[in-house]
C-alpha positions in Angstrom: -12.7 -6.6 15.3 -12.4 -9.3 12.3 -9.3 -11.1 13.4 -6.3 -11.0 12.4 -4.5 -10.4 9.7 -2.6 -13.2 7.4 -2.3 -11.8 4.0 1.3 -11.8 2.5 3.3 -8.3 3.7 6.3 -7.9 5.8 4.9 -3.8 6.4 4.6 -2.5 9.7 1.5 -1.6 10.9 1.6 2.3 10.3 1.7 4.9 8.1 4.3 4.8 4.8 4.2 7.9 1.5 4.9 7.0 -1.6 8.4 8.1 -2.5 9.7 10.8 -5.0 13.1 11.2 -5.5 12.6 14.6 -4.9 11.5 13.8 -1.1 15.2 11.6 -0.5 17.1 14.1 1.5 13.8 14.9 3.9 12.8 11.5 4.6 16.3 10.1 5.5 16.4 13.2 8.0 13.4 14.4 8.8 11.0 11.6 8.1 8.5 12.4 11.1 5.7 10.1 11.0 6.9 7.4 8.3 7.8 4.8 9.0 8.0 2.7 5.5 7.8 3.7 1.5 6.3 2.2 -1.6 8.1 2.7 -5.2 6.3 1.8 -8.4 8.4 -0.6 -9.7 8.3 0.3 -13.6 10.4 4.0 -12.7 13.2 1.8 -11.3 13.6 -1.6 -13.7 17.7 -0.4 -14.5 20.6 -1.9 -13.3 21.9 1.4 -12.2 22.3 5.2 -12.8 20.5 7.5 -9.1 17.5 6.9 -9.5 18.4 2.9 -8.0 21.4 4.7 -5.8 19.1 6.6 -4.1 16.5 4.0 -4.0 19.5 1.6 -2.6 19.9 4.3 0.4 15.8 4.4 1.0 16.1 0.8 1.6 19.0 0.7 4.2 16.0 2.9 6.2 12.5 2.5 5.1 11.0 -0.8 4.6 9.5 -1.0 1.1 6.6 -2.0 -0.7 6.8 -2.8 -4.3 3.6 -1.8 -6.2 3.7 -2.4 -10.0 1.6 -0.2 -12.5 2.0 -2.5 -15.6 2.4 -6.4 -15.6 -1.8 -6.4 -17.0 -2.4 -9.3 -14.6 -6.2 -8.7 -16.6 -5.5 -8.8 -20.0 -6.3 -11.7 -22.8 -3.4 -12.3 -23.6 0.1 -14.0 -22.1 1.5 -11.6 -20.0 4.9 -9.7 -21.1 7.5 -12.0 -19.7 10.4 -9.5 -19.9 8.2 -7.3 -18.1 8.1 -10.3 -15.3 11.2 -11.0 -15.9 12.7 -6.8 -14.9 10.3 -7.0 -11.8 11.9 -10.6 -10.8 15.4 -9.3 -11.5 14.0 -5.5 -9.2 12.1 -7.4 -6.5 16.0 -10.1 -6.3 17.7 -7.1 -4.6 15.2 -4.7 -3.5 13.5 -7.5 -1.1 11.0 -5.3 -0.8 8.6 -6.2 2.4 5.4 -5.8 -0.2 4.6 -6.8 -3.5 1.6 -5.6 -5.6 -0.8 -5.1 -8.5 -3.6 -3.8 -9.6 -6.6 -5.8 -10.3 -7.2 -4.8 -14.4 -5.4 -5.1 -18.1 -3.2 -2.6 -20.5 -2.3 -4.2 -22.1 -2.9 -5.9 -25.6 -1.4 -7.3 -29.3 1.1 -6.1 -27.7 0.1 -2.3 -28.0 0.2 -0.5 -24.5 -2.5 1.7 -22.8 -1.0 3.8 -20.2 -4.5 3.1 -18.0 -5.1 0.8 -16.1 -8.5 -0.6 -18.1 -11.3 -2.3 -16.6 -13.2 -5.9 -16.2 -16.1 -7.7 -16.3 -16.4 -10.0 -13.2 -17.0 -13.9 -14.4 -16.1 -16.8 -14.6 -13.8 -16.5 -17.7 -12.0 -13.4 -17.0 -11.4 -15.3 -13.2 -9.6 -18.5 -14.7 -7.5 -16.2 -16.4 -6.7 -13.4 -13.7 -6.0 -16.4 -11.4 -3.8 -18.1 -14.3 -1.6 -15.0 -14.6 -1.7 -14.2 -10.8 -0.2 -18.1 -10.3 2.2 -17.4 -13.4 3.4 -13.7 -11.1 3.9 -15.5 -7.9 5.6 -18.6 -9.6 8.3 -16.3 -11.2 8.8 -13.8 -7.9 8.5 -16.8 -5.5 6.5 -15.3 -3.1 2.7 -14.0 -2.6 2.1 -11.1 -3.7 -1.0 -7.9 -3.2 -3.7 -7.5 -5.5 -5.3 -4.0 -5.7 -9.3 -3.4 -6.1 -9.5 -0.7 -8.8 -11.1 2.5 -8.9 -14.0 2.3 -11.9 -15.9 4.7 -14.3 -18.3 1.9 -16.3 -19.3 -2.0 -15.4 -20.1 -4.2 -17.6 -24.0 -5.3 -17.9 -22.3 -9.2 -18.5 -20.7 -9.4 -15.1 -21.8 -12.4 -13.0 -20.4 -11.4 -9.6 -19.7 -8.4 -7.9 -16.1 -7.0 -7.1 -15.9 -8.0 -3.8 -16.9 -11.5 -5.0 -14.3 -11.9 -7.5 -11.4 -10.8 -5.2 -11.9 -12.8 -3.0 -12.4 -16.2 -4.7 -8.8 -15.0 -6.6 -7.1 -15.0 -3.1 -8.6 -18.4 -2.3 -7.6 -20.3 -5.9 -4.1 -18.6 -6.1 -3.6 -17.5 -1.6 -2.5 -13.9 -2.7 -3.5 -11.1 -0.8 -5.3 -8.7 -0.8 -5.0 -4.1 -1.2 -7.3 -2.4 -0.2 -7.3 1.3 -1.7 -10.0 3.3 0.3 -10.1 6.5 -2.4 -10.4 3.3 -5.2 -13.5 2.3 -3.2 -14.8 5.8 -3.2 -14.2 6.7 -6.3 -15.8 3.9 -8.2 -19.6 4.0 -5.7 -19.5 8.0 -7.1 -19.5 6.7 -10.3 -21.3 4.3 -10.3 -24.1 5.0 -7.5 -22.8 2.3 -5.2 -22.7 1.7 -1.7 -19.3 2.3 -0.1 -19.5 1.7 3.2 -21.5 -1.6 2.0 -18.6 -2.5 -0.4 -15.9 -1.7 2.9 -18.6 -4.4 5.1 -18.7 -7.0 2.6 -14.4 -6.8 1.7 -12.5 -9.7 3.3 -10.5 -7.8 6.0 -8.3 -11.1 7.1 -6.8 -11.2 3.4 -5.8 -7.3 3.5 -1.7 -6.8 3.5 -2.3 -2.9 2.8 -4.7 0.3 2.9 -4.3 2.8 0.0 -5.7 6.2 1.2 -5.4 9.1 -1.9 -7.1 12.1 -3.1 -9.0 12.5 -6.3 -10.2 15.4 -8.5 -13.3 15.9 -8.7 -14.7 16.7 -12.2 -19.2 16.8 -13.9 -20.0 14.4 -16.3 -21.5 15.0 -19.2 -25.2 14.8 -17.4 -24.2 17.4 -15.0 -22.9 14.5 -12.8 -20.3 13.8 -10.2 -17.2 12.3 -11.8 -14.4 11.7 -9.6 -10.4 10.9 -11.1 -8.4 9.0 -9.2 -5.2 11.5 -10.1 -3.6 11.1 -7.0 -3.3 15.3 -7.1 -4.6 16.5 -4.3 -4.6 15.2 -0.3 -6.8 12.7 0.6 -10.6 13.9 0.9 -12.7 13.7 3.9 -15.3 11.3 3.1 -12.4 8.7 2.3 -10.8 9.9 5.8 -14.5 8.4 7.1 -14.5 5.3 5.3 -10.8 4.7 6.7 -11.9 5.2 10.2 -15.1 2.8 9.8 -13.0 0.0 7.9 -10.6 0.7 11.1 -12.8 -0.2 13.7 -13.8 -3.6 12.3 -9.5 -4.2 11.0 -7.2 -2.6 14.0 -4.5 -1.3 12.7 -2.9 -2.2 9.1 0.4 -0.6 7.1 -2.0 2.3 5.3 -0.2 4.2 2.5 -0.5 7.4 1.1 -1.0 8.2 -2.2 0.5 11.2 -3.6 2.1 10.8 -7.4 0.9 13.8 -9.3 1.5 17.7 -8.7 4.0 16.6 -5.4 3.3 19.1 -2.2 6.0 19.7 -0.3 7.5 17.1 2.5 5.6 18.7 5.3 2.3 18.2 3.5 2.6 14.9 2.5 4.2 14.1 6.0 1.2 15.8 7.8 -1.1 13.2 5.7 0.8 10.6 7.3 0.7 12.1 10.7 -3.1 12.2 10.6 -3.3 8.7 9.2 -0.2 7.1 12.2 -2.7 9.0 14.5 -5.8 6.9 13.2 -3.8 3.4 13.7 -3.1 4.3 17.1 -6.6 5.1 18.1 -6.9 1.5 17.5 -4.5 0.6 20.5 -6.6 2.7 22.7 
């Protein structure tokens, strides 16, 4: 194994699930293997209402990971100060065990795009992302985790590999990393790359959280495979295999079953968490 993990996360090294209000009563009455939950920050940037009331009940029972999807860390322009203020307000009362965001951009010139768009990996982008990460962490008063993206294209003028780029951000800003293994698989298939080599190079000492998710398999215009990071299916077998390979190096880590669309019944989601938890327990054997 690669040693102790020092990334900024107070989550238990057990299985968690994406929290959705429809699961509230099931989670509180029959949590099964679920030891923590993750929320999308943008769904709770309000002061009241039934969503906040339900979340307060969750916080009383489970550690919470607060996962942002709208900060647009990679934007060329400045960060949205009002958005960052709302995130800071949420974190101030939620006191999450972990806060995370994506290595991506989703806004430009006042326009917001409902997607997580890719970045070139070069020195100019590195400086910009580091400046934005410093601003976020200073405003929140804490270190956060940065997630590797799901890629559908790359930039020919990138001068760094993705793993190298993520590690450099962590070194310069003191942040940790969120390793989404489904994203690794999606990117590897779409870009004809080696997912195992990517994981073997990943700096595990910086990892504070793992994501596992399902994806949608499509075909591109040339008849080749195209995977979409849809979070609408059970975790695929190749992703489970990559997870097992990673655990052999890392030992147990907080791992999330990320399911956001076409939501299943609670027993189905709990069974996915149970499978992950069984694999984590095997690390202690």
